C-alpha positions as CSV (number, residue, x, y, z in Angstrom):
1,X,-24.7,194.0,-123.0
2,X,-25.4,190.3,-123.8
3,X,-26.2,187.9,-121.0
4,X,-22.9,186.0,-121.4
5,X,-20.8,189.1,-121.0
6,X,-22.9,190.4,-118.0
7,X,-22.5,187.0,-116.3
8,X,-18.8,187.0,-116.9
9,X,-18.4,190.5,-115.4
10,X,-20.6,189.7,-112.4
11,X,-18.6,186.5,-111.9
12,X,-15.3,188.5,-112.1
13,X,-16.6,191.0,-109.6
14,X,-17.7,188.3,-107.2
15,X,-14.3,186.6,-107.5
16,X,-12.6,189.9,-106.7
17,X,-14.8,190.5,-103.7
18,X,-14.2,187.0,-102.5
19,X,-10.4,187.4,-103.0
20,X,-10.4,190.6,-101.0
21,X,-12.4,189.0,-98.2
22,X,-10.1,186.0,-98.1
23,X,-6.9,188.1,-98.1
24,X,-8.4,190.2,-95.3
25,X,-9.0,187.1,-93.3
26,X,-5.4,185.8,-93.6
27,X,-3.1,185.7,-90.5
28,X,-1.7,189.1,-90.0
29,X,2.0,188.3,-89.4
30,X,4.3,185.3,-90.0
31,X,5.9,183.0,-87.5
32,X,9.2,184.7,-88.2
33,X,7.7,188.1,-87.3
34,X,6.0,186.7,-84.2
35,X,9.4,185.3,-83.1
36,X,10.5,188.9,-82.5
37,X,8.1,189.2,-79.6
38,X,10.1,188.9,-76.4
39,X,13.4,189.2,-78.3
40,X,14.0,192.6,-80.0
41,X,10.4,193.5,-79.4
42,X,8.6,193.6,-76.0
43,X,5.9,190.9,-75.4
44,X,3.3,193.3,-76.7
45,X,5.2,194.6,-79.7
46,X,7.1,197.7,-78.5
47,X,10.8,198.2,-79.3
48,X,12.9,196.8,-76.5
49,X,15.8,199.2,-77.3
50,X,15.9,202.7,-76.0
51,X,16.4,205.6,-78.3
52,X,19.7,206.9,-79.7
53,X,20.3,209.7,-77.3
54,X,19.2,207.7,-74.2
55,X,16.2,209.8,-73.3
56,X,14.0,206.8,-73.7
57,X,15.4,203.8,-71.8
58,X,15.4,200.2,-73.0
59,X,12.5,198.0,-71.9
60,X,13.5,195.8,-69.0
61,X,10.2,194.1,-68.1
62,X,8.2,197.0,-66.6
63,X,7.1,197.3,-63.0
64,X,5.7,194.0,-61.7
65,X,5.8,194.5,-58.0
66,X,4.4,197.1,-55.6
67,X,6.8,199.1,-53.5
68,X,8.0,197.5,-50.3
69,X,5.5,197.7,-47.5
70,X,2.7,198.8,-49.8
71,X,-1.0,198.0,-49.0
72,X,-4.1,198.8,-51.1
73,X,-5.4,201.2,-48.5
74,X,-2.5,203.5,-49.4
75,X,-3.7,204.0,-52.9
76,X,-1.1,203.7,-55.7
77,X,1.8,205.5,-54.2
78,X,4.4,207.2,-56.4
79,X,7.5,205.1,-56.9
80,X,9.2,208.2,-58.4
81,X,8.2,210.7,-55.7
82,X,11.7,212.0,-55.2
83,X,12.2,212.9,-58.9
84,X,12.2,216.5,-60.1
85,X,11.2,217.8,-63.5
86,X,14.0,217.9,-66.1
87,X,12.3,220.9,-67.6
88,X,8.9,222.4,-68.2
89,X,7.3,223.1,-71.5
90,X,5.4,226.4,-71.7
91,X,4.0,228.6,-74.4
92,X,7.2,230.6,-74.2
93,X,9.6,227.8,-75.0
94,X,7.3,225.5,-77.1
95,X,9.4,226.1,-80.2
96,X,12.3,224.2,-78.7
97,X,10.1,221.0,-78.2
98,X,7.4,221.4,-80.8
99,X,8.2,218.3,-82.8
100,X,7.5,216.2,-79.7
101,X,4.3,217.9,-78.5
102,X,0.9,216.9,-80.0
103,X,-1.1,219.6,-81.9
104,X,-3.7,219.3,-79.1
105,X,-1.2,220.1,-76.3
106,X,0.3,222.9,-78.4
107,X,-3.2,224.4,-78.6
108,X,-3.7,224.1,-74.8
109,X,-0.3,225.8,-74.3
110,X,-1.4,228.6,-76.6
111,X,-4.9,229.0,-75.2
112,X,-4.4,228.7,-71.4
113,X,-1.6,230.5,-69.6
114,X,-1.9,228.1,-66.7
115,X,-1.3,225.0,-68.9
116,X,2.3,223.7,-68.8
117,X,4.0,220.4,-69.2
118,X,6.5,219.3,-66.5
119,X,8.8,216.7,-68.1
120,X,10.4,214.0,-65.9
121,X,12.8,211.2,-66.6
122,X,11.1,208.4,-68.7
123,X,10.3,205.0,-67.1
124,X,8.9,202.2,-69.1
125,X,6.8,200.7,-66.3
126,X,4.0,199.0,-68.4
127,X,3.8,195.2,-67.9
128,X,1.3,192.4,-68.1
129,X,1.4,189.0,-66.4
130,X,3.6,186.3,-68.1
131,X,0.6,184.2,-69.1
132,X,-1.0,187.1,-70.9
133,X,2.2,187.9,-72.7
134,X,2.6,184.3,-73.7
135,X,-0.9,184.2,-75.1
136,X,-0.2,187.3,-77.3
137,X,2.9,185.5,-78.8
138,X,0.9,182.3,-79.3
139,X,-2.0,183.9,-81.1
140,X,-0.2,186.7,-83.0
141,X,-0.2,184.6,-86.2
142,X,-3.9,183.7,-85.9
143,X,-5.9,186.8,-85.1
144,X,-7.7,188.3,-88.0
145,X,-9.5,191.4,-89.1
146,X,-13.1,190.7,-90.2
147,X,-14.2,193.9,-91.9
148,X,-14.2,196.4,-89.1
149,X,-14.3,193.6,-86.5
150,X,-11.9,191.0,-85.3
151,X,-12.0,187.2,-85.1
152,X,-9.8,184.3,-84.1
153,X,-8.7,185.9,-80.9
154,X,-8.5,182.7,-78.8
155,X,-8.0,184.7,-75.6
156,X,-5.3,187.1,-76.8
157,X,-5.5,190.7,-75.5
158,X,-3.2,192.2,-78.1
159,X,-4.2,190.6,-81.4
160,X,-1.9,192.6,-83.6
161,X,1.4,193.3,-81.8
162,X,3.0,194.2,-85.1
163,X,0.3,196.2,-86.7
164,X,-0.1,196.6,-90.4
165,X,-2.7,199.3,-90.4
166,X,-4.5,201.8,-88.1
167,X,-7.5,199.6,-87.5
168,X,-5.3,196.8,-86.0
169,X,-3.7,199.4,-83.7
170,X,-7.2,200.6,-82.5
171,X,-8.3,197.0,-81.8
172,X,-5.1,196.5,-79.7
173,X,-6.3,199.4,-77.6
174,X,-9.9,198.2,-77.3
175,X,-8.9,194.7,-76.4
176,X,-5.9,195.4,-74.1
177,X,-5.4,193.6,-70.8
178,X,-7.2,195.2,-67.8
179,X,-6.8,192.5,-65.3
180,X,-9.7,190.2,-66.4
181,X,-12.2,192.1,-64.2
182,X,-12.2,195.1,-62.0
183,X,-14.4,196.9,-59.5
184,X,-13.8,200.6,-58.7
185,X,-15.5,203.6,-57.3
186,X,-14.3,206.9,-58.9
187,X,-15.2,210.5,-59.2
188,X,-15.6,212.6,-62.4
189,X,-16.0,216.3,-62.8
190,X,-17.3,218.6,-65.5
191,X,-15.3,221.8,-64.9
192,X,-16.6,225.0,-66.6
193,X,-14.3,227.7,-67.9
194,X,-15.0,229.7,-64.7
195,X,-13.6,226.9,-62.6
196,X,-17.0,225.9,-61.2
197,X,-17.7,222.1,-61.1
198,X,-19.7,219.4,-59.5
199,X,-18.9,215.9,-58.6
200,X,-20.2,212.6,-60.0
201,X,-19.4,209.4,-58.1
202,X,-19.7,206.2,-60.0
203,X,-19.4,202.5,-59.0
204,X,-18.2,200.4,-61.9
205,X,-17.9,196.7,-62.5
206,X,-16.2,195.6,-65.6
207,X,-15.7,191.8,-66.1
208,X,-14.3,190.2,-69.2
209,X,-15.9,187.1,-70.4
210,X,-13.1,184.8,-69.3
211,X,-13.8,185.8,-65.7
212,X,-17.5,185.1,-65.9
213,X,-19.2,182.0,-64.4
214,X,-20.9,181.5,-67.7
215,X,-19.4,182.2,-71.0
216,X,-21.2,184.1,-73.8
217,X,-20.6,183.8,-77.5
218,X,-18.7,186.7,-79.0
219,X,-18.6,188.6,-75.6
220,X,-15.7,190.8,-74.8
221,X,-16.9,192.0,-71.4
222,X,-19.9,192.8,-69.2
223,X,-20.1,196.3,-67.8
224,X,-22.3,198.1,-65.2
225,X,-22.1,201.6,-63.8
226,X,-24.2,202.9,-60.9
227,X,-24.3,206.6,-60.1
228,X,-23.9,207.4,-56.4
229,X,-24.0,211.1,-56.8
230,X,-25.2,213.8,-57.6
231,X,-28.7,213.4,-56.2
232,X,-30.2,214.0,-59.7
233,X,-28.5,210.8,-61.0
234,X,-28.1,208.7,-57.9
235,X,-29.5,205.2,-58.4
236,X,-29.3,205.4,-62.2
237,X,-27.6,202.3,-63.6
238,X,-26.1,201.5,-67.0
239,X,-25.5,198.0,-68.3
240,X,-23.5,197.0,-71.3
241,X,-22.8,193.8,-73.1
242,X,-19.8,194.5,-75.2
243,X,-19.2,192.1,-78.1
244,X,-15.8,191.2,-79.6
245,X,-16.7,191.2,-83.3
246,X,-18.9,194.2,-83.7
247,X,-19.6,193.3,-87.3
248,X,-21.3,190.1,-86.2
249,X,-23.1,191.8,-83.3
250,X,-23.7,195.3,-82.1
251,X,-23.3,196.5,-78.6
252,X,-26.3,195.9,-76.3
253,X,-27.1,198.4,-73.5
254,X,-29.8,199.1,-71.0
255,X,-30.4,201.9,-68.4
256,X,-32.4,201.9,-65.2
257,X,-33.9,205.3,-64.4
258,X,-34.5,205.6,-60.7
259,X,-37.1,208.3,-61.1
260,X,-39.2,206.3,-63.6
261,X,-38.3,202.9,-61.9
262,X,-38.0,201.5,-65.4
263,X,-35.4,199.5,-67.3
264,X,-35.2,200.5,-71.0
265,X,-32.9,199.7,-73.9
266,X,-30.3,202.3,-74.5
267,X,-29.3,202.3,-78.1
268,X,-27.6,205.7,-77.6
269,X,-24.7,204.3,-75.6
270,X,-22.5,204.3,-78.6
271,X,-20.5,206.5,-81.0
272,X,-21.1,210.2,-80.6
273,X,-24.0,210.2,-78.2
274,X,-23.6,212.2,-75.0
275,X,-23.8,210.4,-71.6
276,X,-25.4,211.6,-68.4
277,X,-23.3,213.9,-66.3
278,X,-20.7,214.8,-68.9
279,X,-22.2,218.1,-69.8
280,X,-21.6,217.3,-73.4
281,X,-17.8,217.5,-72.9
282,X,-17.3,213.8,-73.9
283,X,-19.1,211.5,-76.3
284,X,-19.6,207.8,-75.7
285,X,-16.7,206.5,-77.8
286,X,-14.3,208.9,-76.0
287,X,-14.7,206.8,-72.8
288,X,-11.5,205.0,-71.8
289,X,-9.5,206.9,-74.4
290,X,-11.5,205.2,-77.1
291,X,-14.0,202.3,-77.1
292,X,-16.6,200.6,-79.2
293,X,-17.2,199.8,-82.9
294,X,-14.6,201.6,-85.1
295,X,-16.6,201.4,-88.3
296,X,-17.5,205.1,-88.8
297,X,-13.9,206.0,-89.4
298,X,-11.1,205.0,-91.8
299,X,-8.0,204.4,-89.7
300,X,-4.6,205.2,-91.0
301,X,-1.4,204.1,-89.3
302,X,0.7,207.2,-89.6
303,X,3.8,205.7,-87.9
304,X,5.7,205.8,-84.6
305,X,7.0,209.0,-83.0
306,X,8.8,210.1,-79.9
307,X,6.3,212.4,-78.0
308,X,6.0,213.9,-74.5
309,X,2.9,212.2,-73.1
310,X,1.3,211.8,-69.6
311,X,2.9,208.8,-68.0
312,X,3.5,207.5,-64.5
313,X,1.1,210.2,-63.1
314,X,0.8,208.7,-59.6
315,X,0.9,212.1,-58.0
316,X,-2.4,213.1,-59.7
317,X,-4.2,210.3,-57.8
318,X,-2.4,210.4,-54.5
319,X,-4.5,210.1,-51.4
320,X,-3.0,213.2,-49.8
321,X,-4.1,215.3,-52.8
322,X,-7.7,216.6,-52.6
323,X,-10.0,217.0,-55.6
324,X,-10.2,220.7,-55.1
325,X,-6.4,221.0,-55.4
326,X,-6.5,219.3,-58.8
327,X,-9.6,221.1,-60.3
328,X,-8.3,224.5,-61.3
329,X,-9.9,226.7,-64.0
330,X,-9.3,225.8,-67.7
331,X,-7.0,222.9,-67.0
332,X,-6.2,220.5,-64.1
333,X,-3.4,221.9,-61.8
334,X,-0.2,221.1,-63.7
335,X,1.7,220.7,-60.4
336,X,0.1,217.2,-60.2
337,X,0.8,216.2,-63.8
338,X,3.8,214.3,-65.1
339,X,4.9,214.0,-68.8
340,X,7.6,211.7,-70.1
341,X,9.2,211.0,-73.5
342,X,7.9,207.8,-75.0
343,X,7.4,206.3,-78.4
344,X,3.8,206.2,-79.5
345,X,1.9,204.9,-82.5
346,X,0.1,207.7,-84.3
347,X,-3.2,206.6,-85.7
348,X,-5.5,209.0,-87.7
349,X,-9.2,208.3,-88.1
350,X,-11.1,210.1,-90.9
351,X,-14.9,210.1,-90.9
352,X,-16.1,207.8,-93.7
353,X,-18.2,209.6,-96.4
354,X,-21.3,207.4,-95.6
355,X,-21.0,207.8,-91.8
356,X,-22.2,210.3,-89.2
357,X,-20.2,211.6,-86.2
358,X,-19.6,214.9,-84.5
359,X,-15.9,214.4,-85.1
360,X,-14.7,214.7,-88.7
361,X,-11.2,213.5,-87.8
362,X,-9.5,212.1,-84.7
363,X,-5.8,211.4,-84.1
364,X,-4.8,208.9,-81.4
365,X,-1.4,208.5,-79.8
366,X,-1.0,204.9,-78.5
367,X,1.7,203.8,-76.1
368,X,4.0,201.3,-77.7
369,X,4.4,199.3,-74.5
370,X,0.7,198.9,-73.6
371,X,-1.4,200.0,-76.6
372,X,-3.2,202.6,-74.4
373,X,-4.3,205.9,-76.0
374,X,-2.3,208.5,-74.1
375,X,-3.5,211.5,-76.0
376,X,-6.1,212.3,-78.6
377,X,-7.0,215.2,-80.8
378,X,-10.6,215.5,-82.1
379,X,-11.6,217.8,-85.0
380,X,-15.1,218.9,-85.9
381,X,-16.5,218.2,-89.4
382,X,-15.1,221.6,-90.6
383,X,-11.6,220.5,-89.8
384,X,-11.2,222.7,-86.7
385,X,-9.4,221.2,-83.6
386,X,-12.1,220.9,-81.0
387,X,-11.3,218.5,-78.2
388,X,-8.0,217.6,-76.7
389,X,-7.7,214.4,-74.7
390,X,-4.9,214.0,-72.1
391,X,-5.0,210.5,-70.6
392,X,-2.4,209.9,-67.9
393,X,-1.2,206.3,-67.5
394,X,0.1,204.5,-64.4
395,X,1.1,200.9,-63.8
396,X,-1.2,199.3,-61.3
397,X,1.7,197.3,-60.0
398,X,-0.2,194.8,-57.7
399,X,-2.3,193.6,-60.6
400,X,0.3,194.1,-63.5
401,X,-2.2,196.3,-65.3
402,X,-1.1,199.5,-67.2
403,X,-4.2,201.7,-67.2
404,X,-5.5,205.2,-66.7
405,X,-5.0,207.3,-63.5
406,X,-7.5,209.7,-65.1
407,X,-9.0,210.8,-68.4
408,X,-9.2,214.5,-69.3
409,X,-11.0,216.1,-72.3
410,X,-10.5,219.8,-72.9
411,X,-13.1,221.6,-75.0
412,X,-11.3,224.4,-76.9
413,X,-14.6,226.0,-77.9
414,X,-15.8,226.9,-74.4
415,X,-12.8,226.6,-72.1
416,X,-14.3,223.7,-70.1
417,X,-12.9,220.3,-69.4
418,X,-14.1,216.9,-68.2
419,X,-11.9,215.0,-65.8
420,X,-12.9,211.4,-65.0
421,X,-11.5,208.5,-63.0
422,X,-9.9,210.0,-59.9
423,X,-10.2,208.1,-56.6
424,X,-8.1,210.3,-54.2
425,X,-11.0,210.7,-51.8
426,X,-12.6,207.3,-52.2
427,X,-12.2,204.9,-49.3
428,X,-12.7,201.6,-51.2
429,X,-9.5,200.3,-53.0
430,X,-9.9,199.4,-56.6
431,X,-9.9,195.6,-57.1
432,X,-8.5,193.9,-60.2
433,X,-9.1,190.2,-61.2
434,X,-12.6,190.0,-59.9
435,X,-15.0,187.3,-61.1
436,X,-18.6,187.9,-62.3
437,X,-21.9,186.2,-62.3
438,X,-23.9,186.0,-65.5
439,X,-27.1,186.8,-63.5
440,X,-25.7,190.1,-62.2
441,X,-25.2,191.4,-65.7
442,X,-28.8,190.9,-67.0
443,X,-31.4,193.7,-67.5
444,X,-33.6,192.3,-64.7
445,X,-30.8,192.8,-62.2
446,X,-30.7,196.6,-62.8
447,X,-33.5,197.6,-60.4
448,X,-31.7,195.7,-57.6
449,X,-28.5,197.5,-58.4
450,X,-30.1,200.9,-58.4
451,X,-31.3,200.7,-54.8
């Protein structure tokens, strides 16, 4: 090949790459599309209309006020406490409802006789504050994908309310509004197939960059978690600086080990690494339904479906319900679970040929009204369904935050499950909207936090 021809071909290749990068960096939707937000679409991009047969109601703004007479000391009381199940899905009648039950939940029904799905009337309670919704509308035409990362957010918490692909939908989940900052103490439980379990208590502070006293470039949030129990982990502290664009900058993490009295970098707080206290039942990027850099998977937007998903599960976290009542063998006590019919975005992630992960494929079911992952099916690298995520959502009505009442991961290979996020027996109310100090989220602050 002569030099002139080689140069021409290289120039053409460079131009093609540049064109691809430029097209990828264009605004995702037009002004005309964005005008649908708050009209025929909800402020975050869901369909305002109900479904044809009326089993999914129209969206009327969500639940934006607590019940009359409510106080934080009560916990989040159930506004639908008087409702009874419409029906219950079991292994015996699954065929009647199969098209609206995820493959993972179908597997749980087949494997565990105790697993059942009580289905209640649907309530579209998810809502965010008006200023958050307005920012989504304002920035919808500006937010961009940048490879596997995002840019041009300008404060929006739902950059792609009308998603064009699976990666955009995943970023909507990762960046969704959680009140600006929150402090909570919660309990998690690895539950073996026999029903034996132990309790982990964790105090977490999660403050988004807009609520910090000092801004950081490309910072989504600052996160710290201190183990209170069991004794083997008490005093251990994790610290995370979570970037927005994870192409530009990878996650930074540190851990303080109370036994060694030493702070060290923790490069393993990402992807498929296993965290302390999870007994290997959950990997790092399973936390919060899904989190972190999405670059090890190719994400496909399969489409929107009507599915029975865990929603408005206030009873699961009620103060009068004890942990021991919830933690039954093989699966949490279904008497405290609630499923409703909702529309969800189905997103399928397939492990990239050049990447490593314990999951070969994962399928996410994202709430159309909040972009929260409500259920997840994870397959091993041989294509076998392995872990089933059931992630009950509630509206934290005092803060206008739709978020998890708990997260549950079932391991089909050994009959165990991991349940995280309950606060039934905790005395300190969860606090949303907290502010953070830059100095409190630095590595040299970890020893103080561990005491």
